[in-house]
C-alpha positions in Angstrom: 0.1 0.0 0.1 1.3 3.3 -0.9 2.1 5.6 2.2 0.0 8.2 0.1 -3.1 5.9 1.1 -2.3 5.7 5.0 -1.8 9.7 5.0 -5.3 10.1 3.4 -7.2 8.1 6.0 -5.7 10.4 8.6 -5.8 13.9 6.5 -9.9 12.9 6.2 -10.6 12.4 9.6 -8.1 15.4 11.0 -9.6 17.9 7.8 -13.6 16.8 9.0 -12.8 17.7 12.7 -10.8 21.1 11.9 -14.0 22.1 9.7 -16.0 21.5 12.6 -14.3 23.4 14.8 -13.9 26.5 12.3 -17.3 26.0 11.5 -18.5 27.4 15.0 -16.3 30.2 14.9 -18.4 33.3 15.9 -18.0 36.2 13.4 -18.5 38.8 15.9 -15.6 38.0 18.2 -13.2 37.8 15.2 -10.7 40.5 16.9 -11.0 38.8 20.5 -7.8 37.6 22.1 -7.6 35.1 25.3 -4.7 37.2 26.4 -2.3 39.9 25.6 0.5 37.5 24.2 -2.3 35.4 22.3 -3.0 36.0 18.3 -7.0 37.0 17.7 -9.8 34.5 17.5 -9.6 35.6 13.7 -5.9 35.2 13.4 -6.0 31.7 14.9 -8.9 30.5 12.6 -7.5 32.1 9.3 -4.1 30.5 10.0 -5.8 27.1 10.6 -8.0 27.4 7.5 -4.8 28.0 5.1 -2.8 25.6 6.7 -3.7 23.0 4.3 -1.7 24.9 1.8 1.5 24.1 3.2 0.6 20.3 2.7 0.4 21.5 -1.3 3.5 23.4 -1.2 5.2 20.7 0.8 4.3 18.0 -1.8 4.7 20.6 -5.3 8.6 22.0 -4.3 11.3 21.1 -2.9 11.9 24.1 -0.7 9.8 27.4 0.8 11.1 30.7 1.3 9.0 32.5 4.2 10.3 35.9 3.9 8.2 38.0 1.1 6.2 34.9 -0.2 3.0 35.2 -1.2 0.5 33.0 1.3 -3.3 32.0 0.9 -5.4 34.3 3.6 -8.6 34.6 5.0 -9.9 38.3 3.4 -12.9 38.3 5.6 -14.4 36.3 8.5 -17.5 34.7 5.9 -14.6 33.3 3.7 -13.1 31.3 6.7 -14.7 27.7 6.1 -14.4 28.2 2.2 -11.0 29.1 1.9 -10.5 26.3 4.4 -12.6 24.1 1.7 -10.5 25.0 -1.2 -7.0 24.8 0.5 -8.2 20.9 1.8 -9.2 20.1 -1.6 -5.9 20.9 -2.9 -3.8 19.7 -0.3 -5.9 16.1 -0.8 -5.2 15.9 -4.4 -1.5 16.6 -3.8 -1.6 13.4 -1.0 -3.3 11.4 -3.8 -0.7 11.8 -6.2 2.6 12.0 -4.3 4.6 8.8 -4.6 6.5 7.0 -1.8 9.7 8.1 -3.6 8.9 11.6 -3.4 8.2 11.5 0.5 11.6 10.5 0.9 13.1 13.7 -1.0 14.4 16.6 1.3 12.3 19.4 1.9 14.1 22.8 3.1 12.0 25.7 4.9 13.9 28.8 4.5 13.7 32.5 6.3 16.0 35.0 4.5 18.0 32.5 2.7 18.8 30.2 5.6 17.5 26.9 6.6 15.3 26.6 9.0 15.0 22.9 8.7 15.5 20.1 6.0 13.6 17.1 6.5 12.1 14.4 4.2 9.0 15.3 2.8 7.0 12.7 4.6 8.4 14.5 8.1 7.4 17.7 6.9 3.9 16.6 6.1 3.3 14.9 9.3 5.0 17.0 11.9 5.1 20.7 10.1 1.8 20.2 8.4 -0.4 17.6 10.0 0.7 17.7 13.8 0.9 21.7 13.4 -2.7 21.9 12.1 -3.7 19.4 15.2 -2.1 21.9 17.7 -3.5 25.1 16.5 -7.1 23.5 16.6 -6.7 22.7 20.1 -6.0 26.1 20.8 -9.0 27.1 18.6 -11.1 24.8 21.1 -9.8 26.5 24.1 -10.5 29.8 22.4 -14.2 28.2 21.8 -14.2 27.4 25.4 -13.5 30.7 26.8 -16.2 32.4 24.6 -19.1 29.7 26.0 -19.2 28.0 22.0 -20.0 24.8 22.2 -16.8 22.8 21.2 -17.5 19.9 18.7 -16.7 16.5 19.6 -13.3 15.4 17.8 -11.9 12.4 19.1 -14.8 11.3 21.6 -17.4 13.3 23.3 -17.0 16.9 24.3 -18.4 18.5 27.5 -20.9 20.1 24.6 -21.7 16.8 22.9 -22.2 13.5 24.2 -23.9 11.9 21.3 -21.8 9.0 21.2 
């Protein structure tokens, strides 16, 4: 079985869970922050919505320069789920087409020409793409909890959804 098939199983589950969380973001709280050192709810949700593009970029390129590179963004709260769906679909297509050999290729992330890390694409997908999104989604669910927005069940029941 190709590695891409294994990745897709996890990807599909995590994307469905991520969409459930993004659907609950209250637009009227877009600029709310849980702490002075935290990003706004809008920043957090937008970051999560655009993270699938990092999967596509990792598969389709050999490196990425952070400084000055164009990035997908959410222009307004009403576009949050739409942008996520577009990025998710593009990432899924990229995963479907990637070969085991391509997943072994080294991929580099750079900042002003300095290599921040260089890892096999598989490792970048698992850690910097998949786990990165899960990490921020967990933060988002805490934002939702602080705002008294029902937290979706993700891996089992949440305090707000016991319908298992």
